[in-house]
Structures are given as C-alpha cells and as structure tokens.
C-alpha positions in Angstrom: -12.6 14.6 -10.8 -9.0 14.3 -11.7 -6.3 11.6 -10.8 -2.9 12.2 -9.6 0.3 10.3 -8.5 2.2 11.7 -5.6 5.6 10.4 -4.7 7.0 10.0 -1.2 10.1 8.2 0.0 9.1 5.6 2.5 11.8 6.5 5.0 10.4 10.2 4.9 6.6 9.7 4.9 5.4 6.2 4.2 1.8 5.0 3.3 1.6 3.4 6.7 2.1 6.7 8.4 -0.7 8.4 6.3 -3.0 5.6 7.2 -2.2 6.2 10.9 -2.5 10.0 10.6 -5.6 9.8 8.5 -4.7 13.1 6.6 -1.6 15.2 6.1 -0.3 18.3 4.3 1.9 17.6 1.3 4.7 20.0 2.0 8.2 20.4 0.7 7.6 20.3 -3.0 10.2 22.4 -4.6 9.6 22.0 -8.3 7.7 24.7 -10.1 5.9 22.3 -12.5 4.8 20.1 -9.5 3.9 23.2 -7.5 1.8 24.6 -10.4 -0.1 21.2 -10.6 -1.0 21.5 -7.0 -1.8 25.2 -7.1 -3.8 25.3 -10.3 -5.2 21.9 -11.0 -5.7 19.7 -7.8 -9.2 20.0 -6.4 -11.0 18.5 -3.3 -12.1 15.1 -4.1 -9.5 14.3 -6.7 -8.0 10.8 -6.1 -4.3 10.2 -5.7 -2.1 7.1 -6.1 0.4 7.2 -3.3 3.8 6.1 -4.7 6.8 5.1 -2.7 10.0 6.2 -4.6 13.7 5.8 -3.9 13.2 2.2 -2.6 13.3 -1.3 -4.0 11.1 -1.8 -5.7 9.4 1.6 -6.2 5.6 1.0 -6.0 2.0 2.3 -5.5 1.1 1.5 -1.9 -2.5 3.1 -1.7 -5.0 5.6 -2.7 -5.6 8.9 -1.1 -8.0 11.8 -1.8 -7.4 15.7 -2.0 -9.2 17.2 1.0 -7.8 20.6 1.0 -6.9 22.7 -2.1 -3.5 24.5 -2.4 -2.4 27.0 0.2 1.0 28.3 1.1 3.6 25.8 2.3 4.6 27.1 5.7 7.8 25.0 5.8 9.3 27.5 3.2 9.1 30.2 5.8 10.7 28.2 8.6 14.6 28.7 8.8 14.8 25.4 10.8 13.1 23.4 8.0 14.9 21.5 5.3 12.4 23.1 2.9 13.1 26.7 3.8 13.2 29.2 1.0 14.5 32.6 1.8 12.9 34.0 -1.2 9.5 33.0 0.0 7.5 35.3 2.2 4.0 35.3 3.8 3.0 38.1 1.4 4.5 36.5 -1.7 4.5 32.7 -1.1 6.7 30.8 -3.5 5.6 27.2 -2.7 2.2 25.6 -2.1 0.8 22.4 -0.6 -2.5 20.5 -0.5 -3.8 18.1 2.1 -4.6 14.6 1.4 -6.5 11.9 3.4 -5.8 8.1 3.2 -8.6 6.2 1.5 -7.6 2.7 1.0 -4.4 0.6 0.9 -3.7 -1.7 -2.0 -4.3 -5.4 -1.3 -1.0 -6.0 -3.2 1.5 -3.1 -3.8 2.1 -2.4 -7.6 5.7 -2.1 -8.4 7.1 0.1 -11.1 8.3 -3.1 -12.9 4.8 -4.5 -13.0 3.5 -1.3 -14.2 6.1 -1.2 -17.0 5.0 -4.7 -18.1 1.3 -3.7 -18.3 0.5 -2.7 -21.9 -2.6 -0.9 -20.7 -0.4 1.7 -18.9 1.4 2.8 -22.1 1.8 6.6 -22.0 1.5 7.0 -18.2 3.7 9.8 -17.2 5.5 7.8 -14.5 6.7 5.3 -17.0 8.2 7.9 -19.3 11.9 8.2 -19.5 13.3 10.8 -17.3 10.0 11.6 -15.5 10.9 12.7 -12.1 8.1 15.0 -11.1 6.9 14.2 -7.5 3.3 15.2 -8.4 2.0 14.2 -11.8 -1.3 13.5 -13.6 -2.8 10.1 -14.1 -5.5 9.3 -16.7 -8.7 7.9 -15.3 -8.0 4.7 -17.3 -4.5 4.3 -15.9 -5.8 4.9 -12.5 -8.3 2.2 -12.7 -5.7 -0.3 -14.2 -3.3 0.4 -11.3 -6.0 0.0 -8.8 -7.1 -3.3 -10.4 -3.5 -4.5 -10.3 -3.4 -3.7 -6.6 -6.6 -5.6 -5.9 -9.1 -2.8 -5.5 -11.9 -1.4 -7.8 -11.4 2.3 -8.6 -15.2 2.9 -9.2 -15.8 1.9 -5.4 -13.6 4.7 -4.1 
C-alpha cells in the first residue's frame, strides 16, 4: 500500500462534500507529473491525505482511499468543461483520473504551519519549497505522523 496527498481548493470540492458524496472521481488534473502518479502509481487501497489548498490556513482535513485505478478523464473531452483539452481524444486520452472514497475526517485539521513545525515531517514533499503538485507521494512515516497530529491512528484505517 502506498500513501498520497491530494490537494483540493475548499471552494471547489471540500472534504465535507466528499464525506457527503462517499466517493468521487478526481478529475481536472492538468499537470503531467501528477497525471503520471495517478496513472502509473496509485492503486486500489492506497490511502490519501485530503488537503485543502488556497485557503487560510491550508490544511489536511481527512483521509480517503483510492477505490478505482486510473482511467481517462472525461472532462478533457467536454468542450463545456473548464478542464477541456482539444488535444485529448477518446482514442488517445491525455489526462487520467482516479476515484477516491472518504474514510475518516481528522478530529483536528492539521495546518501547513503545524506540519512545518513538526521535525518528524522533515523531507515531506508538501513542505519542500516550490512544491505545487496537486497529487504527491507521502511516506508511511509521514502519513502516520499527520494522522496522529489530526487525532486518528493510521494503523486503524
């Protein structure tokens, strides 16, 4: 099992909406490195830190699980979508998505500032200068620390 962090802006798709929906497709990723992670590395059962970005303060709000592996992102084919890509086609899809399901909200959200202050999270990609990927790997150790900071036990998930 692998561990990931996926960013969503709370005004676009908040953690609370995932909890209500139960599961969702993770569409609209338009960065090749993030796409490659979803396409090549994310597997059913992998755990995800659901991170609210572009808000004050940015924070981890909950834990989700990958419930469907990568498949073509249909929003790339829809001219009415903000994520439309005229270079993508059904025969040659350029963009991929995965499905995730909500597992558990954190008892206390874990802010970016709190993560920066925790020496145990040194080396976590999210905390690296210039790291803007919307989908990124997380080590099992860092995953467990963030969960603990948020009031849940990673091994119980």
